[in-house]
mmJSON file of the N, C-alpha and C atoms, coordinates in Angstrom:
{"data_MODEL":{"atom_site":{
"group_PDB":["ATOM","ATOM","ATOM","ATOM","ATOM","ATOM","ATOM","ATOM","ATOM","ATOM","ATOM","ATOM","ATOM","ATOM","ATOM","ATOM","ATOM","ATOM","ATOM","ATOM","ATOM","ATOM","ATOM","ATOM","ATOM","ATOM","ATOM","ATOM","ATOM","ATOM","ATOM","ATOM","ATOM","ATOM","ATOM","ATOM","ATOM","ATOM","ATOM","ATOM","ATOM","ATOM","ATOM","ATOM","ATOM","ATOM","ATOM","ATOM","ATOM","ATOM","ATOM","ATOM","ATOM","ATOM","ATOM","ATOM","ATOM","ATOM","ATOM","ATOM","ATOM","ATOM","ATOM","ATOM","ATOM","ATOM","ATOM","ATOM","ATOM","ATOM","ATOM","ATOM","ATOM","ATOM","ATOM","ATOM","ATOM","ATOM","ATOM","ATOM","ATOM","ATOM","ATOM","ATOM","ATOM","ATOM","ATOM","ATOM","ATOM","ATOM","ATOM","ATOM","ATOM","ATOM","ATOM","ATOM","ATOM","ATOM","ATOM","ATOM","ATOM","ATOM","ATOM","ATOM","ATOM","ATOM","ATOM","ATOM","ATOM","ATOM","ATOM","ATOM","ATOM","ATOM","ATOM","ATOM","ATOM","ATOM","ATOM","ATOM","ATOM","ATOM","ATOM","ATOM","ATOM","ATOM","ATOM","ATOM","ATOM","ATOM","ATOM","ATOM","ATOM","ATOM","ATOM","ATOM","ATOM","ATOM","ATOM","ATOM","ATOM","ATOM","ATOM","ATOM","ATOM","ATOM","ATOM","ATOM","ATOM","ATOM","ATOM","ATOM","ATOM","ATOM","ATOM","ATOM","ATOM","ATOM","ATOM","ATOM","ATOM","ATOM","ATOM","ATOM","ATOM","ATOM","ATOM","ATOM","ATOM","ATOM","ATOM","ATOM","ATOM","ATOM","ATOM","ATOM","ATOM","ATOM","ATOM","ATOM","ATOM","ATOM","ATOM","ATOM","ATOM","ATOM","ATOM","ATOM","ATOM","ATOM","ATOM","ATOM","ATOM","ATOM","ATOM","ATOM","ATOM","ATOM","ATOM","ATOM","ATOM","ATOM","ATOM","ATOM","ATOM","ATOM","ATOM","ATOM","ATOM","ATOM","ATOM","ATOM","ATOM","ATOM","ATOM","ATOM","ATOM","ATOM","ATOM","ATOM","ATOM","ATOM","ATOM","ATOM","ATOM","ATOM","ATOM","ATOM","ATOM","ATOM","ATOM","ATOM","ATOM","ATOM","ATOM","ATOM","ATOM"],
"id":[1,2,3,4,5,6,7,8,9,10,11,12,13,14,15,16,17,18,19,20,21,22,23,24,25,26,27,28,29,30,31,32,33,34,35,36,37,38,39,40,41,42,43,44,45,46,47,48,49,50,51,52,53,54,55,56,57,58,59,60,61,62,63,64,65,66,67,68,69,70,71,72,73,74,75,76,77,78,79,80,81,82,83,84,85,86,87,88,89,90,91,92,93,94,95,96,97,98,99,100,101,102,103,104,105,106,107,108,109,110,111,112,113,114,115,116,117,118,119,120,121,122,123,124,125,126,127,128,129,130,131,132,133,134,135,136,137,138,139,140,141,142,143,144,145,146,147,148,149,150,151,152,153,154,155,156,157,158,159,160,161,162,163,164,165,166,167,168,169,170,171,172,173,174,175,176,177,178,179,180,181,182,183,184,185,186,187,188,189,190,191,192,193,194,195,196,197,198,199,200,201,202,203,204,205,206,207,208,209,210,211,212,213,214,215,216,217,218,219,220,221,222,223,224,225,226,227,228,229,230,231,232,233,234,235,236,237],
"type_symbol":["N","C","C","N","C","C","N","C","C","N","C","C","N","C","C","N","C","C","N","C","C","N","C","C","N","C","C","N","C","C","N","C","C","N","C","C","N","C","C","N","C","C","N","C","C","N","C","C","N","C","C","N","C","C","N","C","C","N","C","C","N","C","C","N","C","C","N","C","C","N","C","C","N","C","C","N","C","C","N","C","C","N","C","C","N","C","C","N","C","C","N","C","C","N","C","C","N","C","C","N","C","C","N","C","C","N","C","C","N","C","C","N","C","C","N","C","C","N","C","C","N","C","C","N","C","C","N","C","C","N","C","C","N","C","C","N","C","C","N","C","C","N","C","C","N","C","C","N","C","C","N","C","C","N","C","C","N","C","C","N","C","C","N","C","C","N","C","C","N","C","C","N","C","C","N","C","C","N","C","C","N","C","C","N","C","C","N","C","C","N","C","C","N","C","C","N","C","C","N","C","C","N","C","C","N","C","C","N","C","C","N","C","C","N","C","C","N","C","C","N","C","C","N","C","C","N","C","C","N","C","C","N","C","C","N","C","C"],
"label_atom_id":["N","CA","C","N","CA","C","N","CA","C","N","CA","C","N","CA","C","N","CA","C","N","CA","C","N","CA","C","N","CA","C","N","CA","C","N","CA","C","N","CA","C","N","CA","C","N","CA","C","N","CA","C","N","CA","C","N","CA","C","N","CA","C","N","CA","C","N","CA","C","N","CA","C","N","CA","C","N","CA","C","N","CA","C","N","CA","C","N","CA","C","N","CA","C","N","CA","C","N","CA","C","N","CA","C","N","CA","C","N","CA","C","N","CA","C","N","CA","C","N","CA","C","N","CA","C","N","CA","C","N","CA","C","N","CA","C","N","CA","C","N","CA","C","N","CA","C","N","CA","C","N","CA","C","N","CA","C","N","CA","C","N","CA","C","N","CA","C","N","CA","C","N","CA","C","N","CA","C","N","CA","C","N","CA","C","N","CA","C","N","CA","C","N","CA","C","N","CA","C","N","CA","C","N","CA","C","N","CA","C","N","CA","C","N","CA","C","N","CA","C","N","CA","C","N","CA","C","N","CA","C","N","CA","C","N","CA","C","N","CA","C","N","CA","C","N","CA","C","N","CA","C","N","CA","C","N","CA","C","N","CA","C","N","CA","C","N","CA","C","N","CA","C","N","CA","C"],
"label_alt_id":[null,null,null,null,null,null,null,null,null,null,null,null,null,null,null,null,null,null,null,null,null,null,null,null,null,null,null,null,null,null,null,null,null,null,null,null,null,null,null,null,null,null,null,null,null,null,null,null,null,null,null,null,null,null,null,null,null,null,null,null,null,null,null,null,null,null,null,null,null,null,null,null,null,null,null,null,null,null,null,null,null,null,null,null,null,null,null,null,null,null,null,null,null,null,null,null,null,null,null,null,null,null,null,null,null,null,null,null,null,null,null,null,null,null,null,null,null,null,null,null,null,null,null,null,null,null,null,null,null,null,null,null,null,null,null,null,null,null,null,null,null,null,null,null,null,null,null,null,null,null,null,null,null,null,null,null,null,null,null,null,null,null,null,null,null,null,null,null,null,null,null,null,null,null,null,null,null,null,null,null,null,null,null,null,null,null,null,null,null,null,null,null,null,null,null,null,null,null,null,null,null,null,null,null,null,null,null,null,null,null,null,null,null,null,null,null,null,null,null,null,null,null,null,null,null,null,null,null,null,null,null,null,null,null,null,null,null],
"label_comp_id":["MET","MET","MET","SER","SER","SER","THR","THR","THR","GLU","GLU","GLU","ASN","ASN","ASN","GLN","GLN","GLN","PRO","PRO","PRO","LEU","LEU","LEU","VAL","VAL","VAL","SER","SER","SER","ALA","ALA","ALA","ILE","ILE","ILE","ILE","ILE","ILE","PRO","PRO","PRO","THR","THR","THR","HIS","HIS","HIS","ASN","ASN","ASN","ARG","ARG","ARG","SER","SER","SER","ASP","ASP","ASP","LEU","LEU","LEU","LEU","LEU","LEU","LYS","LYS","LYS","ARG","ARG","ARG","ALA","ALA","ALA","ILE","ILE","ILE","GLU","GLU","GLU","SER","SER","SER","VAL","VAL","VAL","VAL","VAL","VAL","GLU","GLU","GLU","GLN","GLN","GLN","THR","THR","THR","TRP","TRP","TRP","GLU","GLU","GLU","ASN","ASN","ASN","ILE","ILE","ILE","GLU","GLU","GLU","ILE","ILE","ILE","VAL","VAL","VAL","VAL","VAL","VAL","VAL","VAL","VAL","ASP","ASP","ASP","ASP","ASP","ASP","ALA","ALA","ALA","SER","SER","SER","ASP","ASP","ASP","ASP","ASP","ASP","GLY","GLY","GLY","THR","THR","THR","SER","SER","SER","GLU","GLU","GLU","LEU","LEU","LEU","LEU","LEU","LEU","GLU","GLU","GLU","GLN","GLN","GLN","LEU","LEU","LEU","SER","SER","SER","LYS","LYS","LYS","LYS","LYS","LYS","HIS","HIS","HIS","ARG","ARG","ARG","ILE","ILE","ILE","THR","THR","THR","VAL","VAL","VAL","ILE","ILE","ILE","ARG","ARG","ARG","ASN","ASN","ASN","GLU","GLU","GLU","ILE","ILE","ILE","ALA","ALA","ALA","LYS","LYS","LYS","GLY","GLY","GLY","ALA","ALA","ALA","ALA","ALA","ALA","ALA","ALA","ALA","SER","SER","SER","ARG","ARG","ARG","ASN","ASN","ASN"],
"label_asym_id":["A","A","A","A","A","A","A","A","A","A","A","A","A","A","A","A","A","A","A","A","A","A","A","A","A","A","A","A","A","A","A","A","A","A","A","A","A","A","A","A","A","A","A","A","A","A","A","A","A","A","A","A","A","A","A","A","A","A","A","A","A","A","A","A","A","A","A","A","A","A","A","A","A","A","A","A","A","A","A","A","A","A","A","A","A","A","A","A","A","A","A","A","A","A","A","A","A","A","A","A","A","A","A","A","A","A","A","A","A","A","A","A","A","A","A","A","A","A","A","A","A","A","A","A","A","A","A","A","A","A","A","A","A","A","A","A","A","A","A","A","A","A","A","A","A","A","A","A","A","A","A","A","A","A","A","A","A","A","A","A","A","A","A","A","A","A","A","A","A","A","A","A","A","A","A","A","A","A","A","A","A","A","A","A","A","A","A","A","A","A","A","A","A","A","A","A","A","A","A","A","A","A","A","A","A","A","A","A","A","A","A","A","A","A","A","A","A","A","A","A","A","A","A","A","A","A","A","A","A","A","A","A","A","A","A","A","A"],
"label_entity_id":["1","1","1","1","1","1","1","1","1","1","1","1","1","1","1","1","1","1","1","1","1","1","1","1","1","1","1","1","1","1","1","1","1","1","1","1","1","1","1","1","1","1","1","1","1","1","1","1","1","1","1","1","1","1","1","1","1","1","1","1","1","1","1","1","1","1","1","1","1","1","1","1","1","1","1","1","1","1","1","1","1","1","1","1","1","1","1","1","1","1","1","1","1","1","1","1","1","1","1","1","1","1","1","1","1","1","1","1","1","1","1","1","1","1","1","1","1","1","1","1","1","1","1","1","1","1","1","1","1","1","1","1","1","1","1","1","1","1","1","1","1","1","1","1","1","1","1","1","1","1","1","1","1","1","1","1","1","1","1","1","1","1","1","1","1","1","1","1","1","1","1","1","1","1","1","1","1","1","1","1","1","1","1","1","1","1","1","1","1","1","1","1","1","1","1","1","1","1","1","1","1","1","1","1","1","1","1","1","1","1","1","1","1","1","1","1","1","1","1","1","1","1","1","1","1","1","1","1","1","1","1","1","1","1","1","1","1"],
"label_seq_id":[1,1,1,2,2,2,3,3,3,4,4,4,5,5,5,6,6,6,7,7,7,8,8,8,9,9,9,10,10,10,11,11,11,12,12,12,13,13,13,14,14,14,15,15,15,16,16,16,17,17,17,18,18,18,19,19,19,20,20,20,21,21,21,22,22,22,23,23,23,24,24,24,25,25,25,26,26,26,27,27,27,28,28,28,29,29,29,30,30,30,31,31,31,32,32,32,33,33,33,34,34,34,35,35,35,36,36,36,37,37,37,38,38,38,39,39,39,40,40,40,41,41,41,42,42,42,43,43,43,44,44,44,45,45,45,46,46,46,47,47,47,48,48,48,49,49,49,50,50,50,51,51,51,52,52,52,53,53,53,54,54,54,55,55,55,56,56,56,57,57,57,58,58,58,59,59,59,60,60,60,61,61,61,62,62,62,63,63,63,64,64,64,65,65,65,66,66,66,67,67,67,68,68,68,69,69,69,70,70,70,71,71,71,72,72,72,73,73,73,74,74,74,75,75,75,76,76,76,77,77,77,78,78,78,79,79,79],
"pdbx_PDB_ins_code":[null,null,null,null,null,null,null,null,null,null,null,null,null,null,null,null,null,null,null,null,null,null,null,null,null,null,null,null,null,null,null,null,null,null,null,null,null,null,null,null,null,null,null,null,null,null,null,null,null,null,null,null,null,null,null,null,null,null,null,null,null,null,null,null,null,null,null,null,null,null,null,null,null,null,null,null,null,null,null,null,null,null,null,null,null,null,null,null,null,null,null,null,null,null,null,null,null,null,null,null,null,null,null,null,null,null,null,null,null,null,null,null,null,null,null,null,null,null,null,null,null,null,null,null,null,null,null,null,null,null,null,null,null,null,null,null,null,null,null,null,null,null,null,null,null,null,null,null,null,null,null,null,null,null,null,null,null,null,null,null,null,null,null,null,null,null,null,null,null,null,null,null,null,null,null,null,null,null,null,null,null,null,null,null,null,null,null,null,null,null,null,null,null,null,null,null,null,null,null,null,null,null,null,null,null,null,null,null,null,null,null,null,null,null,null,null,null,null,null,null,null,null,null,null,null,null,null,null,null,null,null,null,null,null,null,null,null],
"Cartn_x":[0.885,-0.047,1.185,0.868,1.535,1.193,1.652,1.304,0.626,-0.3,-0.962,-2.264,-2.375,-3.842,-3.654,-2.647,-3.012,-2.917,-3.671,-4.489,-2.989,-2.787,-1.739,-1.738,-1.054,-0.77,0.256,-0.152,0.601,1.26,2.819,3.463,3.829,3.098,3.673,4.46,5.695,6.61,7.047,6.793,6.768,8.367,9.182,10.322,11.056,11.535,12.195,13.641,14.44,15.686,16.363,15.62,15.42,15.945,17.291,18.09,18.428,18.831,19.237,17.261,16.503,15.303,14.307,14.742,14.411,14.708,16.042,16.013,15.806,15.902,15.224,13.259,12.946,11.676,11.349,12.264,11.8,12.73,13.376,13.419,12.722,12.276,11.067,10.17,9.481,8.635,8.338,10.177,10.8,10.437,10.817,11.216,9.718,8.226,6.659,7.045,6.159,5.691,4.415,3.985,3.142,4.048,4.024,4.583,4.563,3.402,2.491,2.145,3.862,3.812,4.847,3.934,4.894,4.987,6.195,6.769,7.178,6.004,6.143,6.416,7.853,8.524,8.238,7.666,7.526,8.452,9.228,10.615,10.057,10.237,9.542,10.493,11.391,12.447,13.657,13.817,15.406,16.565,17.678,18.984,19.918,19.639,20.55,21.463,21.319,21.447,20.552,19.313,18.045,18.232,18.065,18.058,18.947,20.501,20.903,20.939,20.556,19.677,18.836,17.981,16.766,16.974,18.247,18.729,19.384,20.077,20.768,20.128,19.001,17.644,16.694,16.469,15.749,16.453,18.319,18.506,17.915,17.913,17.812,15.896,15.052,13.75,12.83,11.591,10.881,9.975,11.001,10.424,9.816,8.955,8.178,8.999,9.579,10.06,8.822,8.4,8.007,8.299,9.169,10.043,9.535,8.824,8.49,10.116,10.087,10.739,10.856,9.631,9.829,8.86,9.4,9.116,7.285,6.468,5.254,4.539,5.42,5.348,4.693,4.606,3.935,2.981,1.717,0.76,0.436,0.337,0.909,1.437,2.631,3.178,2.807,1.874,0.869,0.145,-0.543,-1.895,-1.135],
"Cartn_y":[-1.13,0.191,1.593,2.07,3.695,4.025,5.255,6.231,7.396,7.336,7.755,7.515,6.413,5.709,5.278,5.732,5.327,6.59,6.379,7.334,7.65,9.077,9.582,9.634,8.506,8.456,9.498,10.021,10.61,10.426,10.463,9.964,10.928,11.388,12.519,11.761,12.277,12.12,12.997,13.408,13.888,13.335,14.744,13.938,15.675,15.101,16.356,15.386,15.797,15.669,13.615,13.64,12.014,11.623,12.127,12.064,10.342,9.655,8.416,7.63,7.479,7.26,7.945,9.147,9.672,8.912,8.668,8.1,6.697,6.182,4.599,5.095,5.793,5.99,6.229,7.165,7.619,6.461,5.856,4.811,3.788,3.382,2.743,3.08,4.4,4.759,4.33,5.177,4.52,3.37,2.569,1.145,0.328,1.256,0.906,-0.072,-0.656,-1.248,0.034,0.429,1.305,2.981,3.243,4.126,5.421,5.845,7.536,7.703,8.218,8.303,9.862,10.291,11.92,11.827,12.32,12.379,13.151,13.9,15.193,14.796,15.889,15.706,16.759,16.791,18.143,17.899,18.741,18.9,19.669,19.342,19.877,20.902,21.741,22.394,21.636,20.804,19.607,20.621,20.26,20.572,19.324,18.91,17.422,17.42,17.729,17.616,16.823,16.988,16.83,17.276,18.838,19.887,19.371,19.101,18.956,17.066,16.356,15.016,14.921,16.147,16.152,17.007,17.867,18.139,17.18,16.352,14.906,14.529,14.052,12.82,13.924,14.988,15.458,15.416,15.561,15.024,14.134,13.109,11.727,11.097,11.842,11.555,12.516,12.357,13.511,13.862,14.915,15.58,16.557,16.46,17.984,18.225,19.415,19.383,21.163,20.516,21.453,21.837,23.187,23.053,23.941,23.747,24.591,25.38,26.559,26.797,26.96,26.799,26.857,25.431,24.201,22.911,23.226,22.362,22.502,21.308,19.979,18.89,17.268,16.654,15.325,16.124,15.646,16.016,17.416,18.608,19.782,19.798,18.919,18.424,17.785,17.16,16.519,16.593,18.247,18.513,19.487],
"Cartn_z":[-0.131,-0.034,-0.051,-0.961,-0.951,0.063,0.512,1.808,1.243,-0.013,-0.457,-0.168,-0.009,0.736,1.909,2.75,4.042,4.284,5.635,6.901,7.614,7.784,8.322,10.18,10.631,11.855,12.539,14.064,14.609,15.99,15.807,16.774,17.675,18.783,19.948,20.651,21.223,22.201,22.709,24.174,25.17,26.01,25.655,26.277,27.459,28.548,29.1,29.838,29.252,29.623,29.808,28.628,28.662,27.069,26.921,25.45,25.232,26.075,25.926,25.379,26.41,25.722,24.63,24.142,23.259,21.277,21.507,20.512,20.149,21.375,21.29,20.738,21.502,20.772,19.953,19.258,18.158,16.748,17.052,16.149,16.067,17.318,17.082,16.411,16.457,15.811,13.842,13.906,12.132,11.51,12.551,12.401,11.882,12.163,12.217,10.631,10.335,9.11,8.657,9.259,8.408,7.963,7.012,6.292,6.563,6.267,6.634,7.96,8.547,10.035,10.087,11.133,11.325,12.94,13.453,14.223,14.869,16.008,16.354,18.484,18.264,19.185,20.676,22.031,22.383,23.446,23.467,24.597,25.408,26.512,27.629,28.341,27.892,27.981,28.783,28.038,28.296,28.079,29.287,29.585,29.166,28.412,28.226,26.91,26.347,25.192,24.06,24.554,23.559,22.543,22.44,20.919,20.249,20.484,19.861,18.969,19.76,19.319,18.447,18.373,17.682,16.29,16.646,14.982,14.538,15.033,14.083,13.705,13.959,13.873,12.706,12.872,11.642,11.078,10.754,9.274,8.144,9.045,8.743,8.7,9.552,9.627,9.73,9.265,9.206,10.704,11.299,12.872,12.936,13.662,14.024,15.39,15.827,17.109,17.655,18.624,19.475,20.744,21.112,22.576,23.324,24.604,25.713,26.202,26.781,26.975,28.614,29.099,30.655,30.489,31.818,32.131,32.156,31.169,31.737,32.486,32.429,32.536,31.167,31.552,30.445,29.805,30.637,30.308,29.597,30.037,29.208,27.586,28.209,26.467,25.392,25.729,24.934,24.726,25.218,24.546,23.667],
"occupancy":[1.0,1.0,1.0,1.0,1.0,1.0,1.0,1.0,1.0,1.0,1.0,1.0,1.0,1.0,1.0,1.0,1.0,1.0,1.0,1.0,1.0,1.0,1.0,1.0,1.0,1.0,1.0,1.0,1.0,1.0,1.0,1.0,1.0,1.0,1.0,1.0,1.0,1.0,1.0,1.0,1.0,1.0,1.0,1.0,1.0,1.0,1.0,1.0,1.0,1.0,1.0,1.0,1.0,1.0,1.0,1.0,1.0,1.0,1.0,1.0,1.0,1.0,1.0,1.0,1.0,1.0,1.0,1.0,1.0,1.0,1.0,1.0,1.0,1.0,1.0,1.0,1.0,1.0,1.0,1.0,1.0,1.0,1.0,1.0,1.0,1.0,1.0,1.0,1.0,1.0,1.0,1.0,1.0,1.0,1.0,1.0,1.0,1.0,1.0,1.0,1.0,1.0,1.0,1.0,1.0,1.0,1.0,1.0,1.0,1.0,1.0,1.0,1.0,1.0,1.0,1.0,1.0,1.0,1.0,1.0,1.0,1.0,1.0,1.0,1.0,1.0,1.0,1.0,1.0,1.0,1.0,1.0,1.0,1.0,1.0,1.0,1.0,1.0,1.0,1.0,1.0,1.0,1.0,1.0,1.0,1.0,1.0,1.0,1.0,1.0,1.0,1.0,1.0,1.0,1.0,1.0,1.0,1.0,1.0,1.0,1.0,1.0,1.0,1.0,1.0,1.0,1.0,1.0,1.0,1.0,1.0,1.0,1.0,1.0,1.0,1.0,1.0,1.0,1.0,1.0,1.0,1.0,1.0,1.0,1.0,1.0,1.0,1.0,1.0,1.0,1.0,1.0,1.0,1.0,1.0,1.0,1.0,1.0,1.0,1.0,1.0,1.0,1.0,1.0,1.0,1.0,1.0,1.0,1.0,1.0,1.0,1.0,1.0,1.0,1.0,1.0,1.0,1.0,1.0,1.0,1.0,1.0,1.0,1.0,1.0,1.0,1.0,1.0,1.0,1.0,1.0,1.0,1.0,1.0,1.0,1.0,1.0],
"B_iso_or_equiv":[0.0,0.0,0.0,0.0,0.0,0.0,0.0,0.0,0.0,0.0,0.0,0.0,0.0,0.0,0.0,0.0,0.0,0.0,0.0,0.0,0.0,0.0,0.0,0.0,0.0,0.0,0.0,0.0,0.0,0.0,0.0,0.0,0.0,0.0,0.0,0.0,0.0,0.0,0.0,0.0,0.0,0.0,0.0,0.0,0.0,0.0,0.0,0.0,0.0,0.0,0.0,0.0,0.0,0.0,0.0,0.0,0.0,0.0,0.0,0.0,0.0,0.0,0.0,0.0,0.0,0.0,0.0,0.0,0.0,0.0,0.0,0.0,0.0,0.0,0.0,0.0,0.0,0.0,0.0,0.0,0.0,0.0,0.0,0.0,0.0,0.0,0.0,0.0,0.0,0.0,0.0,0.0,0.0,0.0,0.0,0.0,0.0,0.0,0.0,0.0,0.0,0.0,0.0,0.0,0.0,0.0,0.0,0.0,0.0,0.0,0.0,0.0,0.0,0.0,0.0,0.0,0.0,0.0,0.0,0.0,0.0,0.0,0.0,0.0,0.0,0.0,0.0,0.0,0.0,0.0,0.0,0.0,0.0,0.0,0.0,0.0,0.0,0.0,0.0,0.0,0.0,0.0,0.0,0.0,0.0,0.0,0.0,0.0,0.0,0.0,0.0,0.0,0.0,0.0,0.0,0.0,0.0,0.0,0.0,0.0,0.0,0.0,0.0,0.0,0.0,0.0,0.0,0.0,0.0,0.0,0.0,0.0,0.0,0.0,0.0,0.0,0.0,0.0,0.0,0.0,0.0,0.0,0.0,0.0,0.0,0.0,0.0,0.0,0.0,0.0,0.0,0.0,0.0,0.0,0.0,0.0,0.0,0.0,0.0,0.0,0.0,0.0,0.0,0.0,0.0,0.0,0.0,0.0,0.0,0.0,0.0,0.0,0.0,0.0,0.0,0.0,0.0,0.0,0.0,0.0,0.0,0.0,0.0,0.0,0.0,0.0,0.0,0.0,0.0,0.0,0.0,0.0,0.0,0.0,0.0,0.0,0.0],
"pdbx_formal_charge":[null,null,null,null,null,null,null,null,null,null,null,null,null,null,null,null,null,null,null,null,null,null,null,null,null,null,null,null,null,null,null,null,null,null,null,null,null,null,null,null,null,null,null,null,null,null,null,null,null,null,null,null,null,null,null,null,null,null,null,null,null,null,null,null,null,null,null,null,null,null,null,null,null,null,null,null,null,null,null,null,null,null,null,null,null,null,null,null,null,null,null,null,null,null,null,null,null,null,null,null,null,null,null,null,null,null,null,null,null,null,null,null,null,null,null,null,null,null,null,null,null,null,null,null,null,null,null,null,null,null,null,null,null,null,null,null,null,null,null,null,null,null,null,null,null,null,null,null,null,null,null,null,null,null,null,null,null,null,null,null,null,null,null,null,null,null,null,null,null,null,null,null,null,null,null,null,null,null,null,null,null,null,null,null,null,null,null,null,null,null,null,null,null,null,null,null,null,null,null,null,null,null,null,null,null,null,null,null,null,null,null,null,null,null,null,null,null,null,null,null,null,null,null,null,null,null,null,null,null,null,null,null,null,null,null,null,null],
"auth_seq_id":[1,1,1,2,2,2,3,3,3,4,4,4,5,5,5,6,6,6,7,7,7,8,8,8,9,9,9,10,10,10,11,11,11,12,12,12,13,13,13,14,14,14,15,15,15,16,16,16,17,17,17,18,18,18,19,19,19,20,20,20,21,21,21,22,22,22,23,23,23,24,24,24,25,25,25,26,26,26,27,27,27,28,28,28,29,29,29,30,30,30,31,31,31,32,32,32,33,33,33,34,34,34,35,35,35,36,36,36,37,37,37,38,38,38,39,39,39,40,40,40,41,41,41,42,42,42,43,43,43,44,44,44,45,45,45,46,46,46,47,47,47,48,48,48,49,49,49,50,50,50,51,51,51,52,52,52,53,53,53,54,54,54,55,55,55,56,56,56,57,57,57,58,58,58,59,59,59,60,60,60,61,61,61,62,62,62,63,63,63,64,64,64,65,65,65,66,66,66,67,67,67,68,68,68,69,69,69,70,70,70,71,71,71,72,72,72,73,73,73,74,74,74,75,75,75,76,76,76,77,77,77,78,78,78,79,79,79],
"auth_comp_id":["MET","MET","MET","SER","SER","SER","THR","THR","THR","GLU","GLU","GLU","ASN","ASN","ASN","GLN","GLN","GLN","PRO","PRO","PRO","LEU","LEU","LEU","VAL","VAL","VAL","SER","SER","SER","ALA","ALA","ALA","ILE","ILE","ILE","ILE","ILE","ILE","PRO","PRO","PRO","THR","THR","THR","HIS","HIS","HIS","ASN","ASN","ASN","ARG","ARG","ARG","SER","SER","SER","ASP","ASP","ASP","LEU","LEU","LEU","LEU","LEU","LEU","LYS","LYS","LYS","ARG","ARG","ARG","ALA","ALA","ALA","ILE","ILE","ILE","GLU","GLU","GLU","SER","SER","SER","VAL","VAL","VAL","VAL","VAL","VAL","GLU","GLU","GLU","GLN","GLN","GLN","THR","THR","THR","TRP","TRP","TRP","GLU","GLU","GLU","ASN","ASN","ASN","ILE","ILE","ILE","GLU","GLU","GLU","ILE","ILE","ILE","VAL","VAL","VAL","VAL","VAL","VAL","VAL","VAL","VAL","ASP","ASP","ASP","ASP","ASP","ASP","ALA","ALA","ALA","SER","SER","SER","ASP","ASP","ASP","ASP","ASP","ASP","GLY","GLY","GLY","THR","THR","THR","SER","SER","SER","GLU","GLU","GLU","LEU","LEU","LEU","LEU","LEU","LEU","GLU","GLU","GLU","GLN","GLN","GLN","LEU","LEU","LEU","SER","SER","SER","LYS","LYS","LYS","LYS","LYS","LYS","HIS","HIS","HIS","ARG","ARG","ARG","ILE","ILE","ILE","THR","THR","THR","VAL","VAL","VAL","ILE","ILE","ILE","ARG","ARG","ARG","ASN","ASN","ASN","GLU","GLU","GLU","ILE","ILE","ILE","ALA","ALA","ALA","LYS","LYS","LYS","GLY","GLY","GLY","ALA","ALA","ALA","ALA","ALA","ALA","ALA","ALA","ALA","SER","SER","SER","ARG","ARG","ARG","ASN","ASN","ASN"],
"auth_asym_id":["A","A","A","A","A","A","A","A","A","A","A","A","A","A","A","A","A","A","A","A","A","A","A","A","A","A","A","A","A","A","A","A","A","A","A","A","A","A","A","A","A","A","A","A","A","A","A","A","A","A","A","A","A","A","A","A","A","A","A","A","A","A","A","A","A","A","A","A","A","A","A","A","A","A","A","A","A","A","A","A","A","A","A","A","A","A","A","A","A","A","A","A","A","A","A","A","A","A","A","A","A","A","A","A","A","A","A","A","A","A","A","A","A","A","A","A","A","A","A","A","A","A","A","A","A","A","A","A","A","A","A","A","A","A","A","A","A","A","A","A","A","A","A","A","A","A","A","A","A","A","A","A","A","A","A","A","A","A","A","A","A","A","A","A","A","A","A","A","A","A","A","A","A","A","A","A","A","A","A","A","A","A","A","A","A","A","A","A","A","A","A","A","A","A","A","A","A","A","A","A","A","A","A","A","A","A","A","A","A","A","A","A","A","A","A","A","A","A","A","A","A","A","A","A","A","A","A","A","A","A","A","A","A","A","A","A","A"],
"auth_atom_id":["N","CA","C","N","CA","C","N","CA","C","N","CA","C","N","CA","C","N","CA","C","N","CA","C","N","CA","C","N","CA","C","N","CA","C","N","CA","C","N","CA","C","N","CA","C","N","CA","C","N","CA","C","N","CA","C","N","CA","C","N","CA","C","N","CA","C","N","CA","C","N","CA","C","N","CA","C","N","CA","C","N","CA","C","N","CA","C","N","CA","C","N","CA","C","N","CA","C","N","CA","C","N","CA","C","N","CA","C","N","CA","C","N","CA","C","N","CA","C","N","CA","C","N","CA","C","N","CA","C","N","CA","C","N","CA","C","N","CA","C","N","CA","C","N","CA","C","N","CA","C","N","CA","C","N","CA","C","N","CA","C","N","CA","C","N","CA","C","N","CA","C","N","CA","C","N","CA","C","N","CA","C","N","CA","C","N","CA","C","N","CA","C","N","CA","C","N","CA","C","N","CA","C","N","CA","C","N","CA","C","N","CA","C","N","CA","C","N","CA","C","N","CA","C","N","CA","C","N","CA","C","N","CA","C","N","CA","C","N","CA","C","N","CA","C","N","CA","C","N","CA","C","N","CA","C","N","CA","C","N","CA","C","N","CA","C","N","CA","C","N","CA","C","N","CA","C"],
"pdbx_PDB_model_num":[1,1,1,1,1,1,1,1,1,1,1,1,1,1,1,1,1,1,1,1,1,1,1,1,1,1,1,1,1,1,1,1,1,1,1,1,1,1,1,1,1,1,1,1,1,1,1,1,1,1,1,1,1,1,1,1,1,1,1,1,1,1,1,1,1,1,1,1,1,1,1,1,1,1,1,1,1,1,1,1,1,1,1,1,1,1,1,1,1,1,1,1,1,1,1,1,1,1,1,1,1,1,1,1,1,1,1,1,1,1,1,1,1,1,1,1,1,1,1,1,1,1,1,1,1,1,1,1,1,1,1,1,1,1,1,1,1,1,1,1,1,1,1,1,1,1,1,1,1,1,1,1,1,1,1,1,1,1,1,1,1,1,1,1,1,1,1,1,1,1,1,1,1,1,1,1,1,1,1,1,1,1,1,1,1,1,1,1,1,1,1,1,1,1,1,1,1,1,1,1,1,1,1,1,1,1,1,1,1,1,1,1,1,1,1,1,1,1,1,1,1,1,1,1,1,1,1,1,1,1,1,1,1,1,1,1,1]
}}}
C-alpha cells in the first residue's frame, strides 16, 4: 500500500531530559511497518543535549519539534 492511500498516523513523543530514551523511542516509530507516520517531539525545556540529538535525527527522519521554553510537565506537553 502506498502512503498516499494510508491515513496519516501521528506519534506524539513528550520528553524532558531523557535524550537516551528519546533516540530509542524515535527509532521504534521509524521502524514500524506503517509508512505514513509523522513524528512530533515536544521537548519540555530539556537541558541535557536533547536539542542537539533532535537536530541530528531531523536530518535523517521527518520530525517536527515543539519546544517549551519553560517546563510545563508531561500532560501539558502532550496537549
